[in-house]
C-alpha positions as CSV (number, residue, x, y, z in Angstrom):
1,M,1.9,5.2,13.1
2,K,5.5,6.3,12.9
3,I,7.9,5.1,10.2
4,K,11.6,4.8,11.1
5,L,14.2,4.0,8.5
6,L,17.3,2.5,10.0
7,A,20.5,2.4,7.9
8,I,24.1,1.3,8.5
9,G,26.7,4.0,7.8
10,K,26.4,7.6,6.8
11,T,25.7,9.0,3.4
12,D,28.9,10.4,2.0
13,D,27.5,11.9,-1.2
14,K,26.2,15.4,-0.5
15,N,23.9,15.4,-3.5
16,L,22.2,12.2,-2.3
17,Q,21.9,13.6,1.2
18,T,20.2,16.7,-0.1
19,L,17.7,14.6,-2.0
20,I,17.0,12.4,1.0
21,E,16.4,15.4,3.1
22,T,14.0,16.8,0.5
23,Y,11.8,13.7,0.7
24,Q,12.1,13.5,4.4
25,N,10.7,17.1,4.6
26,R,7.9,16.3,2.2
27,L,7.0,13.2,4.3
28,K,6.4,15.4,7.4
29,H,3.0,16.4,5.9
30,Y,1.8,12.8,6.0
31,I,3.4,10.8,8.7
32,N,5.9,11.0,11.6
33,F,9.1,9.8,9.8
34,E,12.6,9.4,11.1
35,L,15.9,8.3,9.4
36,E,18.3,6.9,12.0
37,I,21.9,6.1,11.0
38,I,23.8,3.3,12.8
39,P,27.5,4.1,12.5
40,D,29.7,1.9,10.4
41,L,31.6,-0.8,12.3
42,K,35.3,-0.1,12.8
43,N,38.1,-2.3,11.4
44,V,35.8,-4.5,9.3
45,K,38.7,-5.8,7.2
46,K,39.9,-7.7,10.3
47,I,36.6,-9.6,10.9
48,R,34.8,-12.2,8.9
49,E,31.6,-11.5,6.9
50,S,29.5,-13.5,9.4
51,Q,31.0,-11.6,12.3
52,Q,30.2,-8.3,10.6
53,K,26.5,-9.4,10.1
54,E,26.3,-10.5,13.7
55,K,27.7,-7.2,15.1
56,E,25.5,-5.1,12.8
57,G,22.5,-7.2,13.8
58,E,23.1,-6.5,17.5
59,L,23.2,-2.8,16.7
60,I,20.0,-3.0,14.7
61,L,18.2,-5.0,17.4
62,K,19.2,-2.4,20.1
63,K,17.3,0.2,18.1
64,I,13.9,-1.6,18.0
65,T,11.3,-2.3,20.7
66,S,9.1,-5.3,21.2
67,T,6.1,-3.5,19.7
68,D,7.9,-2.4,16.5
69,A,7.1,-4.1,13.2
70,L,10.5,-4.8,11.5
71,I,10.6,-4.7,7.7
72,L,13.9,-5.7,6.1
73,L,15.1,-4.5,2.7
74,D,16.3,-7.7,1.3
75,E,17.1,-9.0,-2.2
76,K,14.9,-12.0,-1.6
77,G,12.0,-9.9,-0.3
78,K,8.6,-9.3,-2.0
79,E,8.6,-6.8,-4.8
80,F,5.7,-4.2,-5.1
81,S,4.5,-1.8,-7.6
82,S,4.2,1.7,-6.2
83,I,0.5,1.4,-5.9
84,D,0.7,-2.0,-4.2
85,F,3.3,-0.6,-1.8
86,S,0.9,2.2,-0.9
87,K,-1.8,-0.4,-0.1
88,Y,0.7,-2.3,1.9
89,L,1.5,0.8,4.0
90,Q,-2.2,1.5,4.4
91,K,-2.8,-2.0,5.8
92,K,0.1,-1.6,8.2
93,M,-1.4,1.7,9.4
94,N,-4.8,0.1,9.8
95,S,-3.4,-2.7,11.8
96,G,-2.6,-0.4,14.7
97,I,1.2,-0.8,14.6
98,K,2.8,2.1,16.6
99,Q,6.1,2.0,14.7
100,L,7.1,0.5,11.4
101,V,10.9,0.1,11.2
102,V,12.4,-0.4,7.7
103,V,16.0,-1.5,7.8
104,I,18.7,-1.2,5.2
105,G,21.4,-3.6,6.3
106,G,25.1,-3.7,5.8
107,P,26.9,-4.9,2.7
108,Y,26.4,-8.6,3.6
109,G,22.8,-8.5,4.7
110,F,21.3,-9.4,8.0
111,S,22.1,-11.8,10.9
112,E,19.7,-14.7,11.6
113,A,18.6,-12.9,14.8
114,V,17.4,-9.9,12.7
115,Y,15.7,-12.1,10.2
116,K,13.8,-13.9,13.0
117,K,12.6,-10.6,14.5
118,S,11.4,-9.3,11.1
119,V,7.7,-9.4,10.0
120,D,8.4,-8.9,6.3
121,K,11.1,-8.6,3.7
122,I,10.8,-6.2,0.8
123,S,12.9,-5.9,-2.3
124,L,13.1,-2.7,-4.3
125,S,14.6,-4.4,-7.3
126,K,16.4,-7.5,-8.5
127,M,19.3,-5.2,-9.3
128,T,21.9,-4.2,-6.7
129,F,22.2,-0.6,-5.6
130,S,24.6,1.2,-3.3
131,H,23.4,1.4,0.3
132,Q,23.5,5.2,0.0
133,M,21.2,5.2,-3.1
134,I,18.8,2.8,-1.5
135,R,18.1,5.3,1.3
136,L,16.9,7.9,-1.3
137,F,14.8,5.3,-3.2
138,V,13.1,4.1,0.0
139,V,12.3,7.6,1.3
140,E,11.0,8.6,-2.2
141,Q,8.8,5.5,-2.4
142,I,7.3,6.1,1.0
143,Y,6.6,9.6,0.0
144,R,5.1,8.4,-3.3
145,A,2.9,5.9,-1.4
146,F,1.4,8.7,0.7
147,T,0.7,10.8,-2.3
148,I,-1.1,7.8,-3.9
149,L,-3.1,7.3,-0.7
150,K,-4.1,11.0,-0.7
151,N,-4.9,11.0,-4.5
152,E,-2.4,13.7,-5.1
153,P,-0.9,14.2,-8.5
154,Y,2.7,13.1,-7.8
155,H,2.3,9.5,-9.1
156,H,1.3,8.8,-12.7
157,E,0.0,5.5,-14.1
């Protein structure tokens, strides 16, 4: 299985980008992982929130195939402990999915078309974080999940 993380907009903070790259490199030892950035929309101040979600949704849907399992990071999604998340990933790998696509949407969430295409929604917290920070948290949690699955000493209970 391959895991792709799709995110809207680039990471401006160099410190965050360095940390994201650190965990991306660590993940290479466990799974084929890719972070793909969808460029920010231009002139968003001139369009309504709903239009922005629709346009971002179209860009997201262009990046996935019919065989991908689409997982949305959504405030109303299921919350996991790190151990439960590792078990969740193991089940996905065991199910024969070729590619798991985890999506961080834009500031207003996802369009209805994206929600309909998704197989799951996950929430990292009830708190709100910047979209740039969430990238780091997701990549670190995926890495943590694999160290748990391999019984490596990164995660402590």
